[in-house]
N, C-alpha and C positions, 0 to 999 in steps of 0.2 A: 470536672473535666469537659473539654470541648472536643468535638469530633469532626474529622474530615472523612467523608465517605467517597470511595472511588469505585465506580461501577465498571467492571472490565479488568481482567488481569492477564491479558496477553502482553504484547510488547509495550504499548503506551501506558497501560494501567500499572504494569509492574515497575516501569522506570519512574513514573511520577510518585508512586507510593514509596519506593525506596529512597528517593531524593528527599521527600518531605519528612520521612522518619529521621533523616540525618540532620535536618535544619530546625526541626521543631522539638521542643522539650517533651519528653514522654511523661512528665509529671503534669503537664498542662493539656496535652493534645493526644487523643486517640486517633489512629489512622486505621480505618476499616476498609478492606478491599474485598469486593464480592464478584464472583464469577460462577456461572453454571457448570463450567468444565474444569476439572482438576488438572488437565493436561495442557501444557504450553506447546503451541505449534510454531515452529520456525518456518514462517510462510515463504521466505525467499527460497527455501529448499524444495518447494513443490515443483519449481521449474526443472529440476534435475531428475526427478523421479521418472517422467515419461521416457527418458533416454537411458534408464537403468544405470545412472551414474551414482545415485544414492538410493536408500530405501527408507521406509517410515521410521526406523530406529534412529536415523540421523536428524529427524525433524521433531520428534516428540520427547518431552521431558516433563517431570512433575513441576507444576507451577510453584508449589510450596517451597521447593528447593531454591528458587530464585527470588523469593519475596522475603524481605528483611524480617527477622524474628520479632522485631518490635511492631510489626504490622499485623493486625488481626485479619487473617484470611478466612473468608467464609465461602465454602463451596455450596452454592444454592442459587436458584434462579430468582432474579428480581422480577416481581410481577406487577408492582405498582410504585409510582413515584408521586409524591405530593410536594411540589415546590413551595406551596403556600405554608404548609405545616412543617416543611423541611424534614420529611420522613421518607424512608425506603422500606418497602415491605417485600418479603421473600415468599417463595412457594412453601417453605417450611414454617410459615406463619411467624417469622421473626421480624420485628420492626426496629430499624435503626434510625434514630433521630440525629440529624447532622447540623453543623454550623456552616459548613461549606461542602459543596458537592462537585466532584469531578467526573465527567462522563467520558469514558474510554470504551464506548460500546462498539466501535468499529463499523464495518459495513459487510454486506452479504450478497451473494449472487442469487438470482431467481430465474431459472431457465423456463419456468412454466409461463411466464408472461409473453414469451415468443411463441406465437401461434404455430402449432404443428411440431415444435421441437421435442415435446415430451414423448412423442411416439417413437422417436429414434434415439432418445437420450441414453447414453452409455452403450449404444449399439452401433450407431454410425456417426454420432455426434458426441464430442467429449470436451471437457474443460480441464484446466490444470490450476484452477483457482481454489480448489479444495483438495484435501488429501485423498478422498475417495475418488475424485475425478482424475487426479494425476495418476493414481494406481491403475484405474481402468484404462486410461489412455496408454499407459506403458504396455499393457497386455495387447491392446488393439494395434499399436504401432509395430509391435513385434511380428504380428501376422500380416501387416500391410505389405503388399507386393507391387505397389505402383498405382498411378492414377492421378487424379486432381485433388491435391491437398489444399483445402481452404482454411485459412486462419482468419476468422471473422470477429471483429469488434462490433458487437451489436449496437451499442450506443454509449454515450458519455454522460456523466463521468464514470470511470472505472478505476479499480485499485491498480497501482503500479503501472503507470502509462507506458513504460518501456518494455514490459514483459512480453507482449505479443510479438514485438520485433525480435526480442531475444529468442523466443520460441522458434520463429521462422529461421533465424540464422543457425540455431542449434539443430533444427530439423534438416537443414541443408547438409550440415556436417554429418549427422547421424545416418541419413540416407545414402550419402556418398560412401561412408564406411561400410554400409551394408551392400553396396554395389547396385543400388536401384535408383540412384538420383536421376539417371538419364531416362528412367521410366516414369518419373514423377514431375508434375507441374506444381510448383508451390505458389499460391496466391494469398496475398495479405490485403484485407479490406478494412477500411476505417471510415467512421462518420465524418472525420475532420478533413479539411482541405489539403492537409499534409500530415506526415506521420507524427509530428509533434508541433506545438505552437511556436517553438523557438526555431527561427530560420536556419541558423548555423547548424544546429543538431539535426533538424529535419533534412537538410541537404546532405549531411554526412550519412545519415541512415538510409536515405533514398539511394545514394551512390553505392552503399554497401549492398542494398537489395539488388541493384542492377548488376553489380559484380558477381553476385551469387545466383543470378537469373531467377530472382523472385519478383513476380508481377505484383504491382501495388495498385489497388483501386481505391480512390478517395471519394469522400462525400456520399457514402453509402450507409444509411441507417436502416438496420434490419427490422422488418415487421414480422415475417413469418418464414417457415421452412416447409417446402412442399416438393415431393418428387425429386429428391436430390438437387434442390435449388434453394438458395437463400434469396428471399424476395425483399425488395426495397419497400419503405413505408408507403402507405396509401397515397395515391396521386402521382407516383412515379411508376415507370414501366420497366425499370432495370431489374435484372436478376443475375445471380452468379451460380453457375452449376458447380457441383462438387461430387467427388467419390468418397471423400473422407473429410469430415468437418471437425475442426477444433474451434470452438466458439468461446468468446468472453461474454457471458450472458449479462443482461442488465444488472447493475449494482444498486442496492438500496441500503439505507441506514438500518439500524437494528429495529426489529418489530416493536420492542418496548417503547422506543422513542416515538414511533408513529401512533401506537396505542394511547399513550399518555398525552399526545398532542404537543409534545415539546419540539417537534419538527416544524410547527407552524405550517403544516401542509407541504413540507419540503422533502417528501419521499423518505422519511426516516432520518434525514440529516439535520443536525441541530444548527440553526442560524447562529453564526459565531462572529464576533468582532475580529477582523483579520489581523489586528495589531495587538490587542490586549489578550486575545484568546478567551475572553469572557463570553458566555452565551448571551446573545441579544434577547432582550425582553425578560430575562430571568435574573433574579437576585441571588448572589452568592453561588453561582454555578459557572464552572469553567469546562472547556471541551478540549480534549487532546486526542490526536490520532485521526483515523479514517472516518469517524462518525460526524465530523464537522462539515460545514459547507465552504470551507476556506478555498480561495481561488489558487490553490497550489496542489502539488502532487499528493495523492493518497499513498504515502510511502513511509517506511519506518524512520527514515532520516528526518522527516518533518516532525514526527513525534519526538524524536531525540532532541532536536533543536528547540522544541516547544517547552521542554521540561523546566529549564531555568527561568523562562519567561513567566510561566504560570506560577512557579514558586515565588518569584519576586512580586508578582501582582497579588498573590494571596497574602504575603507578608505586608504589602502596602495596605490592603483592606483591613487586615487584623490590627494594624497600627493607626487606622482611621484616615489613611490617605487614598487618593484615587489611583486606580491601576495605571501603569505606564503603557503607553502605546509604542512598544519597542520590538514587536515581532516583525521580521522583514520577509517572512515566507521562505527562509533559507531551506534548500533541499539539495541533496546530491545522491548520485547512484552510479554504480557500475552497470554496463550494458554488455552482456556476453555476445560475442559475434561468431563463436565457433572456432575450431582449429587453434585453440589455445590463446586467443586474443580477446580483448574487450575494450570498450570505450569507458571513459569516466566523464560525467557532467556535474557541474556545480552551478547553482543559480538561485534566484530569489524573485520577489515580486517585481523588482525594478530593473534587474539585469538578466539578460538571457545567458545560457551556458556559453562560455567563451573558451577559445583555445588557450593553452598555457600549461602551467605546472601546478601540482597540488600535493600536499598542503604547503610545502616550502617553496618560496618564490624562485630560488635559484637551483634547488636540488630536486624538488619533486617529492618522492620518486615517481609519482603517477603523472601521466600526461592527460590533459583535458581535450575532449572532442578529437581523440586520436586513438586508433586501434594499436594496442601494445600488449606484449606478453606480461609485462609488469602489472598492467591493469587487470589482466585475467587472474594473476596470482593474488592481487588485492581483493578481487571478488571472492576467491576461495578462502582467503584469510579472514574475510568478514564473518564467516561461521564462528570462528574462535572469538573474535571481537564481540559479536552479538551476545554469546552466552556468558562470557567472562568479564566484559567491560561495560557494555551498554546496559544490560539488564540490572547489573549490580551497581550502577551509577558510579562507576570509577572514572577518573579523569582521563580524557583522551588528549595527549599532548599534541599541540600544533593545530588542532581542529576546533574552530570557534563556532558557537551557536549562531553567531552573526555572519552574514555573507561578507566576504572581503574581496576587493579587486586585486589584491596582491598576487602576483604570479600569473595574472591573466592579461590577455590582449584586450584592453579596455574598449567597450562599446556599449552605449546606452541602449537598452532593449526597447524602450518605449512602453513597457508594461505599466499599468496603473491599477491602483486598488481604491 
């Protein structure tokens, strides 16, 4: 028997494990999936917890329930990887020898690298990129009675690039319903020159911020927090005062990747070929999800669209062929804007998010780069789709893993890889 080892069993690891089990003979191939945590986290749900729209019961489920019975699921922490010997060692002293390895190790936040932040962490400064952070933020927002609310993106890259904007819009809605929006200044700061790299979407998001009276501060990379102020990197004199801080702390790849040197000094992110999804410099290793250094969004849709690419390239290698350079960086996501509306964007390496209809050219029903109620319902419906279709590797009609210009107002973005 030959073995494919998958490290990580949340969104990306579960999807690729289930897909490979369907296409590979169980008489020839073992698929082993390892994760330190037996509980699956629906991470898009974290955004709703601070506003008391859902609770932890809606975002947590057993991983085993969503992993194919033909996949061997091991709940144990991987403590060592030897890519020369092709072996994985766990804290429980189990060694798995593999023929191919798939890294689905994701990324993590680390608030301690921001000087001074630890002293006010979960007291006056909060995150919603972790379950514990989102729950602590919910309690703090409930007691918030006005002042300067700062949503600060500390640095790039970070997971789910649109989430800070969503939080700002939803905070506007939440504080309005509580009757204290007129007592609150909402400020959103980003290290980038605009809210997103894509001009059309960035302009639409900035316009929405203006309509909601949300101030935007650009090109601000956070170094430290001190005396109710977020301070710019050394060499700059700018600072942003706040009464209540919601911060997206620096993101790093998994500690295991950094420890074993598979990141090549890249902050825990695995250097990855953007078209084959094969790890650079490593033999028989592929990367899926947020743990790669791909020049696209760290979002679940990218992992979803990566699954058939990795599967095809694994089959090519198994059959003695070269991996195909066929991944185009396809990603899409809904962007909540509050008051029952949302945007939808769809893009790739080569084309920015464009206005139009999705997924059907003349019918939609979703509108691209436009706030609609249908988009909002699509965002809510994604919860069902995630648990019942994506994780279980069921076919999604009309949605291709490859980006298509059908239904969009065509415009070359100028992006290159």
